[in-house]
GUNU-151288 format. One line per field, with one value per residue (C-alpha): x, y, z; residue in one letter. Coordinates in nm, 2 decimals, m for minus. Layout:
# residues N
u	[X/...]
v	[Y/...]
w	[Z/...]
aa	[A/...]
# end
This chain:
# residues 449
u	[m5.17/m5.23/m4.97/m4.71/m4.69/m4.41/m4.26/m4.34/m4.68/m4.67/m4.60/m4.88/m5.02/m4.92/m5.22/m5.35/m5.60/m5.78/m5.90/m6.06/m5.81/m5.51/m5.40/m5.17/m4.97/m4.89/m4.54/m4.23/m4.17/m3.86/m3.78/m3.79/m3.53/m3.48/m3.57/m3.91/m3.74/m3.56/m3.86/m4.04/m3.76/m3.75/m4.15/m4.05/m4.24/m4.17/m4.19/m4.22/m4.28/m4.36/m4.10/m4.03/m3.70/m3.56/m3.62/m3.39/m3.12/m3.07/m3.33/m3.59/m3.33/m3.18/m3.52/m3.64/m3.29/m3.31/m3.66/m3.77/m3.67/m3.90/m3.96/m4.24/m4.17/m4.46/m4.52/m4.18/m4.28/m4.66/m4.70/m4.70/m4.39/m4.17/m4.31/m4.45/m4.41/m4.45/m4.13/m3.94/m3.86/m3.75/m3.60/m3.44/m3.63/m3.72/m3.35/m3.25/m3.52/m3.38/m3.04/m3.09/m3.26/m2.99/m2.74/m2.93/m3.02/m3.39/m3.65/m3.84/m4.23/m4.30/m4.61/m4.76/m4.81/m5.20/m5.40/m5.67/m5.50/m5.17/m5.11/m4.99/m5.18/m5.07/m5.23/m5.52/m5.62/m5.54/m5.80/m5.68/m5.81/m5.79/m5.49/m5.32/m5.36/m5.27/m4.94/m4.88/m4.98/m4.74/m4.48/m4.50/m4.51/m4.21/m4.00/m4.07/m4.05/m3.75/m3.57/m3.55/m3.55/m3.41/m3.39/m3.75/m3.92/m4.28/m4.50/m4.85/m4.94/m5.32/m5.41/m5.76/m5.97/m6.32/m6.57/m6.72/m7.00/m6.77/m6.82/m6.52/m6.43/m6.47/m6.13/m5.95/m5.78/m6.11/m6.31/m6.08/m5.92/m6.20/m6.17/m5.92/m5.67/m5.59/m5.46/m5.29/m5.09/m4.99/m4.88/m4.66/m4.50/m4.42/m4.28/m4.06/m3.92/m3.99/m3.88/m4.08/m4.39/m4.70/m4.99/m5.34/m5.37/m5.71/m5.84/m6.15/m6.08/m5.96/m6.26/m6.50/m6.73/m6.87/m6.55/m6.32/m6.55/m6.53/m6.11/m6.16/m6.38/m6.12/m5.82/m5.96/m6.07/m5.71/m5.53/m5.79/m5.72/m5.31/m5.27/m4.93/m5.06/m4.88/m5.06/m5.30/m5.25/m5.47/m5.41/m5.56/m5.60/m5.86/m5.98/m5.91/m6.15/m6.28/m6.08/m6.28/m6.33/m6.32/m5.97/m5.81/m6.05/m6.02/m5.65/m5.69/m5.91/m5.69/m5.41/m5.62/m5.62/m5.28/m5.18/m4.97/m5.12/m4.95/m5.09/m4.93/m5.07/m5.12/m5.24/m5.49/m5.60/m5.80/m5.98/m5.73/m5.60/m5.47/m5.55/m5.39/m5.70/m5.69/m5.34/m5.41/m5.67/m5.49/m5.22/m5.45/m5.58/m5.22/m5.18/m5.49/m5.39/m5.03/m5.19/m5.40/m5.12/m4.90/m5.15/m5.15/m4.85/m4.92/m4.94/m4.60/m4.61/m4.72/m4.61/m4.71/m4.81/m4.52/m4.35/m4.42/m4.70/m4.49/m4.49/m4.86/m5.13/m5.41/m5.43/m5.43/m5.72/m5.90/m5.91/m5.91/m5.80/m5.41/m5.17/m5.23/m4.87/m4.64/m4.40/m4.53/m4.38/m4.07/m3.99/m4.09/m4.24/m4.61/m4.79/m4.87/m4.48/m4.46/m4.77/m4.63/m4.32/m4.52/m4.69/m4.41/m4.30/m4.04/m4.02/m4.02/m4.03/m4.38/m4.52/m4.60/m4.74/m5.11/m5.46/m5.67/m6.01/m6.09/m6.43/m6.54/m6.86/m6.88/m7.18/m7.44/m7.75/m8.00/m8.11/m7.89/m7.57/m7.35/m7.07/m6.78/m6.52/m6.24/m6.01/m5.65/m5.39/m4.97/m4.76/m5.06/m5.39/m5.70/m5.96/m6.23/m6.28/m6.53/m6.55/m6.67/m6.78/m6.93/m7.15/m7.12/m7.42/m7.71/m7.62/m7.85/m7.75/m8.05/m7.89/m7.56/m7.38/m7.08/m7.12/m7.40/m7.44/m7.61/m7.65/m7.74/m7.78/m7.48/m7.28/m7.21/m7.08/m7.03/m6.90/m6.77/m7.03/m6.96/m6.75/m6.56/m6.38/m6.03/m5.78/m5.46/m5.12/m5.12/m5.49/m5.80/m6.19/m6.46/m6.81/m7.10/m7.41/m7.66/m7.76/m7.94/m7.80/m7.92/m7.73/m7.39/m7.23/m6.89/m6.65/m6.61/m6.32/m6.33/m6.15/m6.11/m6.24]
v	[m0.10/m0.45/m0.63/m0.83/m1.17/m1.30/m1.61/m1.88/m2.06/m2.44/m2.48/m2.40/m2.71/m2.69/m2.62/m2.89/m2.90/m3.23/m3.30/m3.62/m3.88/m3.64/m3.49/m3.19/m3.02/m2.65/m2.62/m2.44/m2.12/m1.89/m1.51/m1.27/m1.22/m0.87/m0.77/m0.61/m0.28/m0.24/m0.29/m0.06/0.19/0.19/0.28/0.57/0.38/0.24/m0.12/m0.16/m0.40/m0.42/m0.56/m0.70/m0.54/m0.87/m1.08/m0.90/m1.15/m1.47/m1.53/m1.30/m1.01/m1.12/m1.09/m0.77/m0.59/m0.75/m0.71/m0.37/m0.05/0.09/m0.04/0.06/m0.07/m0.29/m0.23/m0.04/0.32/0.30/0.50/0.17/0.07/0.40/0.55/0.26/0.49/0.86/1.01/0.69/0.58/0.28/0.33/0.01/m0.19/0.16/0.23/m0.12/m0.08/0.26/0.14/m0.17/0.04/0.29/m0.01/m0.12/0.18/0.19/0.46/0.45/0.51/0.60/0.43/0.57/0.89/0.89/0.59/0.45/0.15/0.03/0.32/0.31/0.28/0.59/0.78/0.58/0.58/0.94/1.20/1.45/1.85/1.94/2.16/1.87/1.62/1.88/1.94/1.58/1.50/1.79/1.64/1.31/1.43/1.64/1.41/1.10/1.27/1.50/1.18/1.09/1.42/1.36/0.99/0.89/0.96/0.98/0.95/0.80/1.11/1.00/0.64/0.53/0.85/0.75/0.49/0.31/0.55/0.83/1.01/1.05/0.78/0.86/0.84/0.99/1.22/1.30/1.33/1.56/1.78/1.77/1.70/1.95/1.71/1.58/1.92/2.00/1.67/1.74/2.10/1.98/1.68/1.93/2.17/1.84/1.74/1.99/1.74/1.43/1.37/1.36/1.12/1.02/0.66/0.43/0.10/0.03/0.33/0.16/0.18/0.49/0.47/0.67/0.60/0.69/1.01/1.15/1.10/1.30/1.57/1.58/1.59/1.88/2.09/2.04/2.15/2.46/2.55/2.54/2.25/2.06/1.75/1.55/1.22/0.93/0.59/0.32/0.03/m0.24/m0.54/m0.74/m1.04/m1.29/m1.21/m0.88/m0.59/m0.28/m0.21/0.13/0.15/0.32/0.56/0.64/0.65/0.91/1.14/1.19/1.26/1.50/1.69/1.75/1.48/1.17/0.85/0.52/0.15/0.11/m0.23/m0.46/m0.83/m1.04/m1.32/m1.63/m1.93/m2.18/m2.44/m2.27/m2.41/m2.34/m2.22/m1.97/m1.87/m1.80/m1.59/m1.40/m1.34/m1.19/m0.97/m0.88/m0.77/m0.58/m0.37/m0.30/m0.20/0.04/0.21/0.20/0.36/0.68/0.92/1.03/0.69/0.66/0.28/m0.01/m0.16/m0.52/m0.59/m0.82/m1.01/m1.37/m1.55/m1.63/m1.27/m1.17/m1.06/m1.25/m1.58/m1.43/m1.19/m1.41/m1.74/m1.99/m1.70/m1.65/m1.72/m1.33/m1.23/m1.26/m1.54/m1.85/m1.95/m2.11/m1.77/m1.93/m1.66/m1.76/m1.68/m1.30/m1.24/m1.32/m1.10/m0.79/m0.84/m0.88/m0.56/m0.36/m0.47/m0.78/m1.13/m1.42/m1.81/m1.92/m2.18/m2.51/m2.80/m2.74/m2.68/m2.38/m2.23/m1.87/m1.70/m1.37/m1.16/m1.10/m0.86/m0.75/m0.55/m0.50/m0.81/m1.05/m1.12/m1.36/m1.52/m1.73/m2.00/m2.05/m2.37/m2.35/m2.63/m2.55/m2.83/m3.08/m3.19/m3.29/m3.59/m3.44/m3.18/m3.05/m2.72/m2.62/m2.29/m2.12/m1.81/m1.54/m1.34/m1.55/m1.57/m1.81/m1.98/m2.02/m2.15/m2.27/m2.36/m2.59/m2.74/m2.91/m2.70/m2.78/m2.57/m2.67/m2.37/m2.16/m2.43/m2.50/m2.79/m2.79/m3.07/m3.08/m3.15/m3.44/m3.26/m3.06/m3.25/m3.27/m2.97/m3.00/m2.89/m2.50/m2.52/m2.42/m2.44/m2.22/m2.24/m1.96/m1.94/m1.68/m1.59/m1.38/m1.13/m0.90/m0.66/m0.76/m1.03/m1.09/m1.30/m1.68/m1.87/m2.14/m2.50/m2.82/m3.14]
w	[m5.41/m5.19/m4.95/m5.14/m4.99/m4.79/m4.83/m5.11/m5.14/m5.26/m5.64/m5.82/m6.01/m6.37/m6.59/m6.82/m7.09/m7.20/m7.55/m7.68/m7.50/m7.52/m7.20/m7.29/m7.05/m7.04/m7.21/m7.06/m7.24/m7.22/m7.19/m7.45/m7.66/m7.55/m7.19/m7.11/m7.01/m7.35/m7.53/m7.36/m7.36/m7.73/m7.73/m7.49/m7.23/m6.86/m6.73/m6.38/m6.09/m5.75/m5.52/m5.17/m5.06/m4.88/m5.16/m5.42/m5.44/m5.60/m5.89/m5.78/m5.79/m6.13/m6.29/m6.12/m6.23/m6.57/m6.71/m6.54/m6.55/m6.27/m5.94/m5.67/m5.32/m5.23/m4.86/m4.78/m4.84/m4.67/m4.36/m4.12/m4.26/m4.25/m3.90/m3.69/m3.39/m3.41/m3.47/m3.48/m3.85/m4.00/m4.37/m4.39/m4.68/m4.83/m4.86/m5.00/m5.27/m5.37/m5.36/m5.56/m5.84/m5.85/m5.90/m6.18/m6.36/m6.28/m6.17/m5.84/m5.79/m5.43/m5.28/m5.09/m4.88/m4.78/m4.81/m4.55/m4.50/m4.33/m4.11/m3.78/m3.46/m3.31/m3.60/m3.66/m3.29/m3.21/m3.13/m3.39/m3.43/m3.79/m3.72/m3.55/m3.83/m4.07/m3.89/m3.89/m4.24/m4.35/m4.16/m4.28/m4.64/m4.60/m4.42/m4.64/m4.97/m4.84/m4.76/m5.10/m5.28/m5.64/m5.64/m5.69/m6.02/m5.89/m5.60/m5.52/m5.35/m5.24/m5.29/m5.35/m5.24/m5.42/m5.36/m5.65/m5.72/m5.73/m5.37/m5.14/m4.92/m4.57/m4.43/m4.13/m4.37/m4.55/m4.23/m4.06/m4.31/m4.56/m4.94/m4.99/m4.82/m5.14/m5.30/m4.94/m4.98/m5.34/m5.26/m4.94/m5.19/m5.45/m5.21/m5.05/m5.40/m5.69/m5.94/m5.84/m6.06/m5.84/m5.92/m5.73/m5.76/m5.74/m5.85/m6.07/m6.28/m6.56/m6.77/m6.80/m6.53/m6.23/m6.02/m6.30/m6.38/m6.05/m6.08/m6.41/m6.27/m5.97/m6.17/m6.39/m6.10/m5.98/m6.27/m6.31/m5.95/m6.02/m5.76/m5.87/m6.02/m6.29/m6.36/m6.23/m6.15/m6.28/m6.07/m6.29/m6.06/m6.34/m6.36/m6.67/m6.95/m6.80/m6.92/m6.97/m7.37/m7.27/m7.10/m7.41/m7.42/m7.06/m7.08/m7.37/m7.17/m6.86/m7.13/m7.28/m6.93/m6.96/m6.72/m6.76/m6.70/m6.54/m6.51/m6.19/m6.01/m6.31/m6.22/m6.39/m6.15/m6.23/m6.07/m5.95/m6.08/m6.41/m6.73/m7.07/m7.17/m6.87/m6.94/m7.31/m7.22/m6.97/m7.21/m7.43/m7.16/m7.06/m7.45/m7.42/m7.15/m7.28/m7.62/m7.46/m7.28/m7.58/m7.80/m7.61/m7.59/m7.24/m7.08/m6.93/m6.90/m6.73/m6.36/m6.28/m5.89/m5.83/m6.15/m5.98/m5.83/m5.53/m5.42/m5.53/m5.30/m5.46/m5.33/m4.95/m5.05/m5.30/m5.18/m5.47/m5.71/m5.84/m6.13/m6.17/m6.27/m6.61/m6.42/m6.24/m5.89/m6.03/m6.20/m6.52/m6.81/m6.86/m7.16/m7.03/m7.03/m7.37/m7.45/m7.31/m7.50/m7.81/m7.74/m7.67/m8.02/m7.91/m8.03/m7.79/m7.81/m7.79/m7.62/m7.80/m7.74/m7.68/m7.80/m7.64/m7.67/m7.68/m7.63/m7.80/m7.84/m8.20/m8.16/m7.90/m7.86/m7.57/m7.50/m7.72/m7.87/m8.10/m7.95/m8.09/m7.95/m8.13/m8.08/m8.19/m8.16/m8.17/m8.12/m8.08/m8.28/m8.21/m8.35/m8.14/m7.89/m7.60/m7.49/m7.16/m6.97/m6.68/m6.75/m6.49/m6.53/m6.61/m7.00/m7.20/m7.53/m7.78/m8.09/m8.20/m8.53/m8.61/m8.27/m8.03/m7.74/m7.40/m7.12/m6.76/m6.52/m6.56/m6.71/m7.11/m7.30/m7.65/m7.86/m8.21/m8.50/m8.73/m8.97/m8.77/m8.49/m8.64/m8.54/m8.71/m8.55/m8.66/m8.74/m8.54/m8.60/m8.50/m8.36/m8.28/m8.11/m8.02/m7.67/m7.44/m7.16/m6.88/m6.67/m6.80/m7.04/m6.90/m7.09/m6.92/m6.93/m7.18/m7.10/m7.32/m7.18]
aa	[M/R/S/L/R/S/G/L/L/A/S/L/L/A/G/V/V/T/A/G/S/L/L/L/A/A/P/V/S/H/A/A/D/V/P/L/R/D/L/A/E/A/K/D/K/V/M/G/T/A/V/T/G/S/K/L/T/G/T/Y/G/E/I/A/G/R/E/F/N/W/L/T/P/G/N/A/M/K/W/G/S/V/E/P/S/R/G/S/Y/D/W/A/E/A/D/Q/I/V/D/F/A/E/A/H/D/Q/Q/V/R/G/H/T/L/L/W/H/Q/Q/N/P/G/W/L/T/N/G/S/W/T/R/D/Q/L/S/A/I/V/Q/D/H/I/A/T/E/V/G/R/Y/K/G/R/L/A/A/W/D/V/V/N/E/P/F/N/E/D/G/T/Y/R/R/T/L/F/H/D/T/L/G/Q/D/Y/I/A/Q/A/L/T/W/A/R/A/A/D/P/G/A/R/L/Y/I/N/D/Y/N/V/E/G/V/N/A/K/S/T/A/L/Y/N/L/V/K/S/L/K/E/R/G/V/P/I/D/G/V/G/L/Q/A/H/L/I/V/G/Q/V/P/S/T/M/Q/Q/N/I/Q/R/F/A/D/L/G/V/D/V/A/I/T/E/L/D/I/R/M/Q/L/P/A/T/Q/A/K/L/T/Q/Q/A/A/D/Y/K/A/V/M/N/A/C/V/A/V/A/R/C/S/G/V/T/V/W/G/F/T/D/S/D/S/W/I/P/D/T/F/P/G/Q/G/A/A/T/P/Y/D/E/N/Y/Q/P/K/P/A/Y/H/A/I/A/E/A/L/G/G/T/T/T/P/P/T/G/A/C/S/A/T/Y/S/V/T/S/Q/W/S/T/G/Y/T/G/Q/V/R/I/A/C/S/G/A/S/L/S/S/W/K/A/N/W/T/F/G/A/G/Q/R/I/A/Q/A/W/N/A/S/C/T/Q/S/G/A/A/V/S/C/V/N/A/S/Y/N/G/S/V/P/D/G/G/S/V/T/F/G/F/N/G/S/W/S/G/S/N/P/V/P/V/V/T/L/G]
# end
């Protein structure tokens, strides 16, 4: 739900991995044989993207129209955009996106009616009584939802209502109207457009945790009270190597309440510069998210929060991080794009000409675990290798096999044994180790060097 960036950043440096004396450049890849939207439709899912209305021309517009069957306005429908002055509305960009979608046989997800950010100053700086604010909110919802009645498929009615511990977020709406502002907003939205699907949307609720359980309990209560609620949105602003293991379980428990689930704002960021190893892990993460949705009938589909790195909010908010979307800044599909296509049952032209390393945890117990790293080559080969990574939570290696490993602080370096330095084109080798952990055991990104 974050702001999409305006304007292009400087082109992302091409990712490279080094192995032995070889320098292996990240390959140029090609789009799937069938557009993502067609693959998704064949599985009764949606494949969406957030967009910036002013960019819906040229290559950006062509990709947005070809690959996706749902669009979400990145900023154009937020309160501060549509009503910057009380009673004075600006629908230009929102209309542009809706018109584009209808011209390209796409649905639109309205985003968002009530949120604690990007509100106009006249609203946030006012001293409102409960009755006054109630009337203002009801009018806002009736006006915006009513304008697009019959044209939008869904609305994120309330955005980010919870804190990380599962308590309600203190906002203008909560503090003035009480926590039942959510039920009121849903009721007013249903009255404004009975045909639109109504969602509550939040972040860090992708896996089973305190925050997602609070959302679950809210939805359960709303359903029991007869309040109109059709679905939950799991934003899924994720980090490479950190897709929650309970994601499918979490999607299923919401579905079991009788509501739809949508992955609404998917991006998976990494520390820059991007390397082939990081992009490979990112592709595996995208595929894991897609698989979790595909596996649950009531998961309606997945929306990426901007399809190109040139339109991503990540670098402005997380300095030094980025490369979070399926396309690079030059509109070239990345391994993540191919992973999405494969999860939807499509075929792609796979990237070639690189070697990569993938880290996995094969078993874990109270204070220890067994890890494995797989080094694989496609279109290249190695005569020796060295794998490097940095632990993110104080993990320690105790014993390794099929490699010689050293650790200094959080930094780990493992080199091949005398018998497994050679990795042929199309081949792979693995090495493993036992380690200790405490508190958390996140999967690091491995680079070859």
